[in-house]
Every structure is written in C-alpha cells, then in structure tokens.
VOTIVO-153916 format. One line per field, with one value per residue (C-alpha): residue number from 1; residue in one letter; x, y, z. Coordinates in Angstrom, 2 decimals. Example, Ala and Ser with C-alpha at 12.3 -4.5 7.8 and 13.67 -1.06 7.14 Angstrom:
<pts>
resi 1;2
resn a;s
u 12.30;13.67
v -4.50;-1.06
w 7.80;7.14
</pts>
This chain:
<pts>
resi 1;2;3;4;5;6;7;8;9;10;11;12;13;14;15;16;17;18;19;20;21;22;23;24;25;26;27;28;29;30;31;32;33;34;35;36;37;38;39;40;41;42;43;44;45;46;47;48;49;50;51;52;53;54;55;56;57;58;59;60;61;62;63;64;65;66;67;68;69;70;71;72;73;74;75;76;77;78;79;80;81;82;83;84;85;86;87;88;89;90;91;92;93;94;95;96;97;98;99;100;101;102;103;104;105;106;107;108;109;110;111;112;113;114;115;116;117;118;119;120;121;122;123;124;125;126;127;128;129;130;131;132;133;134;135;136;137;138;139;140;141;142;143;144;145;146;147;148;149;150;151;152;153;154;155;156;157;158;159;160;161;162;163;164;165;166;167;168;169;170;171;172;173;174;175;176;177;178;179;180;181;182;183;184;185;186;187;188;189;190;191;192;193;194;195;196;197;198;199;200;201;202;203;204;205;206;207;208;209;210;211;212;213;214;215;216;217;218;219;220;221;222;223;224;225;226;227;228;229;230;231;232;233;234;235;236;237;238;239;240;241;242;243;244;245;246;247;248;249;250;251;252;253;254;255;256;257;258;259;260;261;262;263;264;265;266;267;268;269;270;271;272;273;274;275;276;277;278;279;280;281;282;283;284;285;286;287;288;289;290;291;292;293;294;295;296;297;298;299;300;301;302;303;304;305;306;307;308;309;310;311;312;313;314;315;316;317;318;319;320;321;322;323;324;325;326;327;328;329;330;331;332;333;334;335;336;337;338;339;340;341;342;343;344;345;346;347;348;349;350;351;352;353;354;355;356;357;358;359;360;361;362;363;364;365;366;367;368;369;370;371;372;373;374;375;376;377;378;379;380;381;382;383;384;385;386;387;388;389;390;391;392;393;394;395;396;397;398;399;400;401;402;403;404;405;406;407;408;409;410;411;412;413;414;415;416;417;418;419;420;421;422;423;424;425;426;427;428;429;430;431;432;433;434;435;436;437;438;439;440;441;442;443;444;445;446;447;448;449;450;451;452;453;454;455;456;457;458;459;460;461;462;463;464;465;466;467;468;469;470;471;472;473;474;475;476;477;478;479;480;481;482;483;484;485;486;487;488;489;490;491;492;493;494;495;496;497;498;499;500;501;502;503;504;505;506;507;508;509;510;511;512;513;514;515;516;517;518;519;520;521;522;523;524;525;526;527;528;529;530;531;532;533;534;535;536;537;538;539;540;541;542;543;544;545;546;547;548;549;550;551;552;553;554;555;556;557;558;559;560;561;562;563;564;565;566;567;568;569;570;571;572;573;574;575;576;577;578;579;580;581;582;583;584;585;586;587;588;589;590;591;592;593;594;595;596;597;598;599;600;601;602;603;604;605;606;607;608;609;610;611;612;613;614;615;616;617;618
resn m;k;n;k;v;q;s;f;g;k;f;l;s;a;m;v;m;p;n;i;g;a;l;i;a;f;g;f;m;a;a;l;f;i;d;t;g;w;i;p;n;k;d;f;n;t;m;v;g;p;m;l;t;y;l;i;p;i;l;i;a;a;t;g;g;k;m;v;g;g;d;r;g;r;v;v;g;a;i;a;v;i;g;a;i;m;s;d;t;s;i;t;m;l;m;a;a;m;i;m;g;p;l;g;g;f;c;i;k;k;f;d;r;l;m;d;g;h;m;p;a;g;f;e;m;l;i;n;n;f;s;v;g;i;i;g;l;l;l;a;l;l;g;y;i;a;i;g;p;i;m;a;a;i;l;a;v;l;t;a;g;v;k;l;l;v;n;h;g;l;l;p;l;i;a;i;f;i;e;p;a;k;v;l;f;l;n;n;a;i;n;h;g;v;f;t;p;i;a;t;g;q;a;e;e;v;g;k;s;i;m;y;m;l;e;a;n;p;g;p;g;l;g;v;l;l;a;y;m;f;f;c;k;d;k;a;t;k;q;s;a;p;g;a;v;i;i;h;l;f;g;g;i;h;e;i;y;f;p;y;i;l;m;n;p;a;v;i;i;a;p;i;i;g;n;i;v;a;i;f;w;f;n;l;t;n;c;g;l;r;g;p;a;s;p;g;s;i;i;a;f;l;m;m;t;p;a;e;d;m;w;k;v;i;v;g;v;a;l;a;a;g;i;s;f;l;i;a;s;p;i;v;r;m;a;g;t;h;k;s;l;e;d;a;k;d;e;v;a;a;k;k;a;e;s;k;g;q;a;t;p;a;q;l;g;d;m;t;q;v;k;k;i;i;f;a;c;d;a;g;m;g;s;s;a;m;g;a;t;k;f;r;k;r;i;k;g;i;r;p;d;i;s;v;t;n;t;s;v;d;t;i;p;a;d;c;d;i;a;v;v;q;e;i;l;v;d;r;a;k;k;s;a;p;n;a;q;i;i;t;i;g;n;f;l;s;d;p;h;l;d;a;l;y;e;k;l;e;k;a;g;t;t;e;a;g;s;v;e;e;e;t;a;a;a;k;e;s;a;s;d;v;v;v;k;e;g;i;l;l;g;q;k;a;a;t;k;e;e;a;i;q;a;a;g;e;l;l;a;k;l;g;y;v;d;a;s;y;v;d;a;m;q;e;r;e;k;i;t;t;t;y;m;g;m;g;v;a;i;p;h;g;t;t;q;a;k;g;t;v;k;k;t;g;i;v;l;v;q;y;p;d;g;v;s;f;g;d;e;k;a;q;l;v;f;g;i;a;g;i;g;d;e;h;l;d;m;l;s;k;i;s;e;m;l;e;d;e;e;v;l;e;t;l;k;t;t;t;d;v;e;w;i;l;s;k;l;s
u 3.50;1.24;2.90;6.35;5.35;3.83;6.92;9.28;7.09;6.94;10.74;11.16;8.55;9.91;13.15;11.36;8.42;10.45;12.14;9.04;9.48;12.73;11.05;8.25;10.81;12.43;9.01;8.25;11.70;11.22;7.63;8.62;12.12;13.09;12.94;9.33;8.27;5.77;8.42;11.65;14.82;18.26;20.00;17.42;17.26;20.86;19.61;17.20;19.78;21.93;18.83;17.83;21.27;22.84;20.53;17.60;19.61;21.84;18.82;17.19;20.43;21.00;17.45;17.89;21.21;19.67;16.77;19.22;22.28;21.22;23.08;26.35;24.49;23.08;26.58;27.88;24.82;25.32;29.00;28.31;25.75;28.18;30.03;26.83;25.86;29.22;29.25;26.65;25.42;23.15;20.50;18.96;20.25;17.16;17.14;20.85;20.21;17.63;20.37;23.47;21.79;20.57;23.79;25.83;23.69;24.00;27.80;28.40;25.91;27.78;31.10;29.78;28.57;31.96;33.68;31.26;33.34;36.61;37.16;40.52;40.07;40.90;40.57;36.77;36.51;39.35;37.91;34.34;35.27;37.70;35.32;32.60;35.06;36.70;33.48;31.85;34.85;34.84;31.10;31.45;34.04;31.69;28.88;31.00;32.27;29.22;26.02;25.67;26.08;23.78;21.06;21.47;20.91;17.85;16.39;16.98;15.10;12.19;12.05;12.10;9.28;7.23;7.90;6.83;3.57;3.06;3.83;1.46;-1.28;-1.08;-0.12;-3.77;-4.02;-1.66;-4.70;-5.91;-3.09;-2.92;-6.46;-6.67;-3.15;-4.35;-6.93;-4.14;-2.10;0.56;-0.03;3.02;5.21;4.12;4.10;7.28;9.16;8.65;6.92;8.82;12.33;11.19;9.19;12.06;14.38;11.77;11.13;14.84;14.91;11.72;10.51;7.52;6.32;3.00;4.30;3.70;-0.02;-0.80;-1.41;-1.96;-4.99;-7.83;-10.50;-11.20;-11.77;-13.83;-16.28;-16.79;-17.49;-19.94;-21.82;-22.23;-23.20;-26.10;-27.24;-26.30;-29.35;-27.69;-28.40;-25.32;-23.00;-24.67;-24.26;-20.57;-19.72;-19.69;-17.07;-15.04;-15.22;-13.64;-10.90;-10.11;-10.20;-8.60;-6.68;-5.29;-6.01;-7.02;-7.39;-10.70;-12.47;-11.06;-13.82;-16.49;-14.96;-14.66;-18.38;-19.15;-16.03;-17.63;-17.29;-13.53;-14.27;-15.34;-11.99;-10.15;-12.03;-12.01;-8.24;-7.86;-9.77;-7.78;-4.40;-5.52;-6.38;-3.13;-1.17;-3.12;-2.61;1.01;0.32;2.74;3.60;6.83;7.16;5.26;1.75;2.03;-0.43;-2.71;-5.03;-6.32;-4.32;-1.01;-1.93;-2.48;0.50;2.79;1.13;2.96;1.07;0.47;-1.07;-3.40;-6.69;-5.73;-5.04;-8.32;-10.19;-8.34;-9.26;-12.87;-13.00;-11.72;-14.26;-17.14;-16.51;-15.95;-19.19;-21.25;-20.04;-20.19;-23.67;-25.77;-23.63;-24.15;-27.86;-28.71;-26.40;-26.90;-24.02;-22.39;-21.04;-21.42;-19.19;-17.80;-16.88;-15.24;-13.31;-12.12;-10.94;-9.09;-7.51;-6.36;-4.88;-3.18;-1.71;-0.59;1.13;3.00;4.06;1.60;-1.32;-4.92;-6.55;-8.42;-5.09;-3.51;-2.93;-3.54;-4.57;-4.10;-0.33;-0.35;1.28;2.50;0.82;2.68;1.11;3.86;4.01;6.94;7.81;5.94;4.60;1.01;-1.08;0.28;-0.03;-3.71;-4.31;-2.60;-4.47;-7.85;-7.19;-5.68;-8.86;-10.96;-9.39;-8.74;-11.79;-11.25;-7.45;-5.74;-2.69;-1.85;0.48;-0.54;1.97;3.24;6.62;8.40;8.27;12.08;12.18;9.54;10.81;11.99;9.47;6.48;3.77;1.61;2.66;-0.09;1.15;-0.01;0.71;3.43;5.48;5.28;8.81;10.33;8.24;9.46;13.06;12.55;10.58;11.03;9.24;6.13;2.83;2.15;-1.41;-1.90;-4.53;-5.78;-6.03;-5.47;-8.87;-11.42;-10.35;-12.00;-8.78;-8.72;-12.32;-11.40;-8.35;-10.52;-13.04;-10.25;-8.85;-12.34;-12.98;-9.71;-10.75;-8.58;-5.96;-4.55;-4.87;-2.34;-1.89;-2.50;0.41;-0.58;-1.31;2.30;4.36;2.48;2.79;5.43;3.45;-0.14;-2.91;-3.09;0.50;0.06;-3.19;-3.86;-6.72;-4.53;-3.79;-7.39;-8.56;-12.19;-14.16;-11.13;-10.98;-8.23;-8.11;-5.62;-4.25;-0.88;-2.44;-4.09;-0.81;1.02;-1.52;-1.17;2.62;2.82;0.53;2.83;5.80;3.97;3.17;6.80;6.38;8.71;11.26;10.00;11.77;9.39;6.64;8.60;9.11;5.32;4.86;7.57;5.91;2.64;4.42;5.58;2.06;-1.08;-1.71;-5.46;-6.78;-10.37;-13.63;-12.80;-9.59;-6.01;-2.98;-0.05;3.33;7.01;9.32;11.54;14.50;12.68;12.25;15.29;13.42;10.69;11.13;8.32;5.31;2.26;-0.90;-2.95;-6.36;-7.49;-11.15;-12.40;-16.22;-16.39;-13.60;-10.19;-9.42;-6.83;-6.80;-10.22;-11.41;-12.15;-10.83;-12.75;-10.36;-6.61;-4.56;-0.96;1.37;4.87;6.07;9.16;9.48;6.04;4.77;2.06;0.56;-1.73;-3.31;-3.65;-5.38;-7.89;-8.47;-8.99;-11.59;-13.41;-13.55;-15.26;-18.29;-19.97;-21.99;-18.89;-16.99;-19.67;-19.92;-16.14;-16.37;-18.73;-18.61;-17.59;-17.00;-13.26;-13.90;-16.05;-13.22;-10.72;-13.05;-13.23;-9.44;-8.76
v 44.10;46.73;49.47;48.28;48.20;51.67;53.00;51.53;52.72;56.19;56.23;55.27;57.70;60.50;60.36;60.59;62.91;66.13;65.52;64.76;68.14;66.96;63.84;65.96;68.31;65.25;64.06;67.42;67.56;64.11;64.75;67.91;67.50;63.87;62.59;61.40;64.34;67.13;69.55;67.56;69.55;67.98;70.49;70.47;66.69;66.54;67.53;64.60;61.88;63.74;64.75;61.11;59.58;62.08;64.80;62.73;59.98;62.60;64.58;61.45;60.29;63.75;63.78;60.32;61.35;64.43;62.42;60.24;62.42;66.04;68.47;66.54;63.37;65.17;65.85;62.34;60.76;62.82;61.86;58.20;57.70;58.89;55.57;53.60;55.85;55.48;51.71;51.53;54.73;52.78;52.50;54.95;54.27;55.38;52.24;52.63;56.25;55.05;52.93;55.09;58.25;56.85;54.81;57.99;59.76;56.80;56.64;60.34;60.32;57.44;59.22;62.41;60.46;58.80;62.19;63.88;65.17;63.97;66.72;68.48;72.21;74.16;71.14;71.09;72.50;70.36;67.14;67.96;68.70;65.82;63.32;64.15;63.88;60.65;58.85;60.00;58.76;55.33;54.92;56.04;53.28;50.80;51.98;51.49;48.04;46.50;48.52;49.73;46.28;44.66;47.27;46.92;43.17;43.66;46.23;43.83;41.08;43.42;44.70;41.15;40.30;43.22;42.19;38.65;39.95;42.15;39.39;36.97;39.54;39.35;42.96;44.06;41.76;44.05;46.31;43.73;44.94;48.61;49.74;48.26;49.56;53.07;52.96;51.91;54.93;52.77;54.46;56.73;53.88;51.64;54.34;56.22;53.51;50.66;51.69;54.93;53.36;50.67;53.15;55.63;52.98;51.97;55.61;56.10;53.04;53.47;56.98;56.02;53.48;51.93;51.66;55.38;54.74;51.87;53.80;57.37;56.72;58.91;56.84;54.13;56.60;58.87;56.02;55.46;59.15;59.37;56.37;58.14;61.37;59.73;56.84;57.38;57.37;59.58;63.18;64.73;62.19;62.60;66.38;66.09;63.85;66.51;68.55;65.41;64.61;67.97;67.67;64.10;64.52;67.95;68.28;64.76;64.20;60.54;60.44;62.27;59.07;56.76;57.59;56.70;53.23;52.80;53.61;50.47;48.28;46.11;49.10;48.40;45.81;48.65;50.49;47.15;45.95;49.42;49.59;46.02;46.97;50.21;48.46;45.78;48.54;50.44;47.22;46.22;49.63;50.01;53.17;54.81;58.13;60.11;60.79;60.47;61.96;63.48;64.32;61.86;64.38;64.11;67.26;65.73;62.43;64.03;66.37;63.36;61.55;61.29;62.87;59.56;58.02;60.88;59.37;55.94;57.36;59.30;56.12;54.17;56.70;56.74;52.94;52.81;55.43;53.81;50.26;51.44;53.48;50.58;48.19;50.68;52.03;48.99;48.42;52.01;51.99;48.67;48.60;52.08;52.95;50.86;53.99;57.73;59.77;61.58;58.28;57.15;60.42;59.92;56.43;57.83;60.50;57.78;55.72;58.74;59.76;56.19;56.12;59.30;57.96;60.24;59.35;60.39;60.38;57.18;55.40;56.41;53.71;53.68;57.21;56.44;56.58;60.06;62.59;65.39;66.99;69.70;72.18;73.35;76.04;77.66;80.22;78.76;82.23;82.69;80.06;77.11;79.06;79.75;76.20;74.77;77.10;76.23;72.49;72.52;74.11;71.70;68.58;70.04;68.38;64.93;64.58;66.81;64.53;65.66;68.58;70.63;73.27;74.93;75.43;75.99;72.97;72.79;72.51;69.87;68.06;64.46;63.19;64.52;61.87;63.68;66.62;68.66;70.53;71.82;69.43;71.58;71.30;67.51;66.77;69.29;67.89;64.34;65.50;67.32;64.55;61.26;59.20;61.37;60.62;63.40;64.73;67.07;69.81;72.59;75.22;75.30;76.48;74.31;71.12;67.67;65.96;68.02;66.98;63.35;63.61;65.05;62.22;59.65;61.20;61.48;57.76;56.91;58.96;60.19;57.65;59.37;62.63;65.20;68.90;70.56;72.61;76.23;78.32;79.57;81.67;84.75;87.60;90.11;92.95;93.85;93.57;97.35;97.37;94.47;95.71;99.46;101.50;102.84;99.25;98.52;99.57;98.90;98.96;98.57;97.34;95.39;93.79;91.05;89.26;90.86;94.30;93.15;91.73;94.91;97.05;94.95;95.00;98.74;99.28;97.15;99.23;102.54;101.66;100.79;97.04;96.10;97.43;98.24;95.14;92.92;93.70;91.98;88.97;88.77;88.56;85.88;83.86;83.85;82.36;79.37;78.38;80.38;82.09;81.79;80.08;79.36;80.97;84.18;84.83;85.27;85.99;87.04;87.28;87.20;84.28;82.72;84.65;87.97;87.64;89.86;92.77;92.69;95.55;94.61;92.33;93.68;92.63;94.73;94.05;95.15;94.45;93.80;93.46;92.42;89.89;89.40;86.23;83.98;81.21;79.56;81.30;84.87;86.56;89.40;89.68;90.05;90.00;91.14;89.59;90.40;88.54;88.42;84.97;83.81;87.21;87.30;83.92;85.17;87.60;84.87;82.82;85.62;85.92;82.18;82.42;85.13;82.90;80.18;82.46;82.52;85.63;87.56;86.37;87.57;90.91;91.34;91.07;94.03;96.18;99.84;100.03;99.98;100.26;97.11;95.18;96.45;95.39;91.88;91.65;93.02
w 156.09;154.50;156.56;155.50;151.85;152.12;153.89;151.31;148.47;149.95;150.22;146.55;145.25;147.48;145.49;142.15;142.86;143.45;140.10;138.03;136.38;134.85;133.50;132.06;130.48;128.91;127.71;126.10;124.54;123.05;121.96;120.14;118.74;118.10;114.52;114.95;117.13;116.49;115.18;114.58;115.21;114.91;117.19;119.99;119.78;121.02;124.50;124.85;125.46;128.04;130.02;130.34;130.73;133.14;134.46;135.73;137.51;139.14;140.37;141.79;143.46;144.94;146.31;147.84;149.35;150.93;152.35;154.27;154.81;154.42;152.19;152.44;151.50;148.48;147.12;147.89;146.25;143.09;142.89;143.60;140.84;138.16;138.44;137.83;134.92;133.20;133.63;130.85;129.19;126.86;129.61;132.07;135.57;137.50;139.65;140.33;141.34;143.89;145.48;145.11;146.42;149.75;150.08;149.71;152.30;154.68;154.38;154.98;157.86;159.50;158.97;160.57;163.60;163.98;163.83;166.23;169.12;167.55;164.97;165.55;166.04;162.91;160.60;160.33;156.80;155.51;156.92;155.86;152.26;151.84;153.45;150.92;148.03;149.15;150.11;146.89;144.88;146.53;145.97;142.34;141.84;143.53;141.28;138.16;139.14;140.80;141.33;137.74;136.14;138.73;138.18;134.42;134.78;137.00;134.61;131.73;133.60;134.44;130.87;129.54;131.92;130.65;127.05;127.92;129.35;126.30;123.80;125.49;125.97;129.77;130.53;131.02;134.04;135.92;136.48;139.03;141.28;140.25;141.08;144.62;145.28;144.47;147.24;149.63;148.46;146.84;143.48;143.60;144.82;141.94;139.28;140.08;141.96;139.45;136.22;135.59;135.57;133.12;131.03;130.83;129.44;126.87;125.93;125.34;123.09;121.04;121.89;124.03;126.61;127.58;131.15;131.64;130.98;133.34;136.57;135.33;133.07;134.44;132.67;135.29;138.12;135.87;135.22;138.95;139.61;136.70;138.09;141.43;139.68;137.84;140.02;143.67;145.99;148.59;147.56;149.18;147.58;144.20;144.39;145.31;142.34;139.53;141.35;141.95;138.20;137.32;139.95;138.91;135.14;134.74;137.99;137.94;141.65;141.57;145.36;144.94;143.84;146.52;149.08;146.52;146.17;149.94;150.29;148.27;148.09;145.39;143.04;142.83;140.13;137.80;137.53;137.44;134.37;132.83;133.11;131.81;128.66;128.26;128.65;126.16;123.68;124.25;123.81;120.70;119.03;120.17;122.20;124.56;126.20;125.75;129.47;132.77;132.95;136.42;137.81;136.01;134.35;130.81;130.06;131.17;129.52;126.11;126.38;126.74;123.79;120.44;117.53;115.80;118.95;119.89;118.71;120.07;123.53;123.57;122.63;125.36;128.06;126.82;126.84;130.43;131.55;129.65;130.87;134.44;134.27;132.91;135.63;138.52;137.69;138.68;141.77;142.90;142.02;143.69;146.69;148.07;150.37;153.07;154.75;154.37;152.11;155.16;156.80;153.57;153.36;156.93;155.98;152.97;155.16;157.54;154.72;153.22;156.56;157.12;153.73;154.68;158.06;159.87;162.07;162.44;165.89;165.04;164.49;167.77;170.32;174.06;175.06;178.75;178.20;176.65;178.96;176.69;173.67;171.79;169.37;167.04;164.38;162.61;165.27;168.26;168.94;167.88;166.15;168.11;171.37;170.83;169.66;172.74;175.08;173.60;173.58;177.08;178.46;176.49;178.03;181.49;183.00;181.49;181.43;184.02;183.81;180.26;179.60;176.54;175.50;172.36;170.78;167.50;165.19;165.33;169.12;169.90;173.01;172.65;175.24;173.28;172.82;170.24;168.06;166.39;163.32;159.96;157.09;155.52;158.74;159.11;157.88;160.28;163.13;162.43;162.43;165.72;167.48;165.60;168.26;168.51;166.82;164.30;163.93;160.97;160.98;158.75;161.49;165.23;166.44;164.66;162.92;162.71;163.78;166.98;167.68;167.04;169.31;172.08;171.72;171.85;175.04;176.53;176.00;177.72;180.75;183.56;184.55;187.55;189.35;188.47;188.21;184.92;183.70;184.10;181.06;181.11;183.44;184.61;182.21;183.16;181.72;182.47;179.91;179.67;178.36;175.96;174.37;174.28;172.87;170.07;169.03;168.05;164.59;163.71;160.46;158.21;154.61;152.85;149.41;150.28;153.31;152.59;153.08;156.31;157.65;156.61;158.50;161.68;161.45;160.89;163.88;166.06;164.89;165.36;168.98;169.69;170.12;167.24;164.78;161.30;159.89;161.89;159.37;156.59;158.88;159.34;155.58;155.35;158.11;156.17;153.14;155.21;156.28;156.91;160.24;159.72;162.85;161.88;163.04;161.14;163.10;161.89;164.08;161.88;163.57;162.70;162.07;164.72;163.33;163.83;167.60;168.10;166.51;169.21;171.68;174.05;174.07;172.30;170.51;168.11;166.59;163.14;162.41;158.87;159.01;155.34;155.79;154.15;152.21;153.84;151.23;151.16;154.35;155.36;158.49;160.11;163.06;162.49;165.70;165.14;167.71;168.97;172.03;174.20;175.67;176.84;177.94;175.25;176.08;178.87;176.42;173.80;176.47;177.03;173.30;173.13;175.91;173.97;170.91;172.96;173.30;169.89;170.72;171.81;168.74;166.34;168.16;167.92;164.13;163.74;166.91;166.77;170.54;171.33;175.07;174.99;173.35;175.94;178.74;177.32;177.13;180.61
</pts>
C-alpha cells in the first residue's frame, strides 16, 4: 500500500514540480502588483488572473500528457484541458489538469499503438497531425461537459472541508499526518498534489492561502537539527548538525533532517507539535502565502509572504522551531542514538529511491536469480565501460554466472536484471529497460551502492557454475596503436575541467584519432553528466552521436598533479577516449587494473616517467 501511495504521489507531484516556476512567478506577480500588494499596479495586475486561470493548468496538463504519451501526448493534454478550464473560469483547474493531461497522453499512446504497422505509406504526417487534433478536440469537449464540472465539485468539497477545519480550529491537527509523511518522502505528493490546488484557488479568491504553509514551514525541522547540534552525545553527529541547519533553513532541502529523526524515531513528536503550534498561530492571525514556497527555505517562505503578514510569518516559523527544539532536546540528550547517522542516511536514501521508483542494493530481492548486470552511461563508451570492467573482476570469484557488461543508457537490453546508472540518467534507463532494477550511483569506480551490491551478491554465493563473459571481444588494434608516447602529457595545469577536456580532445585530434569536431562533443557529453570516475580519475569522451567522427581507436592521458575540479572532486588523471566499436575496452580494462593498485595509482598522478606509464599499459 505504501509503495502504491508513493507511486501515485510521485506521479501527481511530477506533473506539478517542473512547473513550480510558473506558480512562483504568479506568486511574485500577486505579491507585488495586486491591489493589496507591495507596489500595486493596475496594468501589471491584469496578468495575474490569466496566469492562474490558463497558463498554469495548461503547463501542468502538457507535462502530464508528455509523461504518459510523449511529445504528442503533451499537445493532446494541453488541448484537452482547455475544455475543463472554460467550463468554469472562476476557479483554477489544477486538479482537472492532472486528469486531462495524462488522459490525453494515454489516448494518443493507445491510438499510436493501434496504428503501428497499419499506417498507409505517404499518409503518416496527415494521420499523425489529424489524430492529435481530433483526439484533443474530443477530450476538450469531454472536459467541458463532464471533467471540469466534476473537478469543480470535488474542489468545492475539499475547500469546504478545509474551511470546516479552519472554523473549528482543527486544521493544526493535520500536522500529525504531514511530518511523518515527510520522512516517508510523501511531502511533494501532499504539498503539490493536494495542498497546492486548494491553496491556488484560495489565493485567487482572497490573495493568499494558509495551505501553502502547512508542509513548507522550515521551523519544525530546524528545531530538530538545533537539538542535535547542542545536545547530541555522538560527536560526529553533533558536528554535522550545523551544516545541516544551513542547508535546511536557507537551501530549503528538508530531506537533510530526515536521518536525524530516523536515528531516534521518538523525535518525530517534536516537529509534529512544533508544526501544530505554528499552524494554530497562522490560523489565529489569518496568515497566508501568495504562492508556493518551493523549496521550503526561509527565503522562499518570506518572499511569498504578503507585506502585512511578514512579522506574523516570522513569529510562526520561530514558534515551530522553538517548540520543536524544546521537545526534541531532552529526547536527544537522554536517549542517545538508536542507530548511527550513516545508517540513518542509508535508510533515507532507500526511502528516497523507493519514492522515485528506484532501488538501493539493500532493497533488491533474491540475488541468486540475477544473471545480467548492465552499467550504462550516456554513450556507453567510457565511464560505464570502466565501471563494468572493475565490477566484473570484483565479482568474478564469487559469481561467475553473472554477465556484467556496459552499454548506452538508451540501449539497455530487455533481459537486464540490474542496471547501474548515474541518477540523472534514471528516467532514460527506465524507458530502455522497464523491468530492470535501477541502482543509482555517484561514480562508476568507487560508490557505496556498488559496495553494497557486491556484498549482497557475495552473500547469495555462486548458484551454478558458468563461464564469465570475457572482457569484450579482443581488441583489433594493439596497445601500442591505442596509446602512444605522444599521447601522454605529464605535469600539466588547467583552471577548469573544460580546459582539461579541451586539452585531451585536441590531443586526440592531433594524433589522428578523431576529427576536430569530436572535441566539442566531449564538452557536450560532460554537460549531460560528469565523466569523473572517482579516485582522482576522469575519462572524458564524446556523445553517442559523435561516434561517426572517430577515425580510429585511441586513448590519451593528460596528468594534472595539482588536480582539476570536476564538481566536488579533483581529477589528477584525465584519460581522453575515442573508440570504434569495442576496440578501446581492452585498454580501459588495463587502466582499470592499474587503478586497483593504490601505489601505482598514486605514482601515476605525479610521475614524470612516460616510459613507465607505457610499460604499465602494455
């Protein structure tokens, strides 16, 4: 049941989250220019209503349509919601948009499946365009006649329910559900799937809504973190709390305090009561925000606050933090910790992955049934190849029955059991291999999830004898052709990773491995997701589309003893890669073997002996 709720909540919030910017723009517009705004302006105020009535529902419906039916679903969803909007322009049809968008995507997707293989030659464009228009038209009529009025009635009931809670002073009790739901990563589902549609309608009517404040208030979590900062007995946890306070309060990343609650589950009572008190205060003083505070930082919270409510909101946040701190402090001081902060963080990571439809190694099922593990990156050329090689060697002795290979994230085979990808590529991996378990990692060489996956496989043990798939087909070119003396530059300096990638790419081009345009493709590949592998090693390479510019397989090495920043890490070794087919994988395997030896790796980062490096790669 929890998984279903999380999945449904994720689906709802996934339609709203990409369009939060539009809601914030509406909030700013209202806060500044309406009659009671900071700087009232009659002309600018004319934009507030249309943004809320038309723009935001259309954006949400288009997003929902694309999620289900791709680009054609996006257009059908946008057309379909117009009918619901026009059925009653006095309310904001956000809930209708969450239905009409996915419905439009579903209908066009079904139509395309029916027409697959039956499209008359020469009529493709005509049928594709008319099908979108006709299906969109029919759904718009349905939205006008039925969906719009039904959603208006449901919204009226929900709004009446909220008013009932407000009038009877019961709204604060909703915190009993909100705070535990946060730790289960249902916060976005509740906030943007339920509260935002109701709040937006109220904001249109009276200029603000308390519903925007219920989940986003940073006060309750702040109190918990302060309690750990002052009273936690574990030194490491106590030292980590101040940084978490800054990230939570000013960055709006509420997930940062979830591990601290999971360390001592009894602490959950602190943010619950803190939020109850804050909601009671907001309700008593008639507070509200103009638009959603997303992310839930104090900065976003105050920027969405009307001028007349500023001091009330500050007091409400302070009350939530103070009450939460007072209740959490004795619990933290007396109870110690039931589990370490690292264990709690792992549990949070598992819950977060679960809420996104991903998996962590601890959540995987029977490891004895795993037969194929795929490491996938954007191009399937460099980072995933090294990751697969290293992991394949690692499990060779314990699970020779498992095939570990690499590929592009868009070509993961359907029979893949586990796909290992970087988080930014998860959606593409799911589309490519919907039945595979997805493990997300930070880098392919050294990541806690890879260690956990290995331990899980090790516990399962070997189920049956079998041959390990060889590293790849034997390289068609010798090592002396793939790596040459002129392709090794030592003692270099670079200010940025872009300069380092440029240097590696230009060296590949100079040695005749690639066309000059391949260098630009290497820079584009880095923008998709980092090619930093861990352990001070980066392996920049081109995108999938740039493979046609590779003349022959080659690898170059540019050494930066002082390091070059690749995000939060520094790379001392930058291997530029250009491969035809799988010819470069043998050399990547050798490089991977070198990285296994810590002494060799450290020497590589500072040596001035090119011949020594060549001998290690031969």
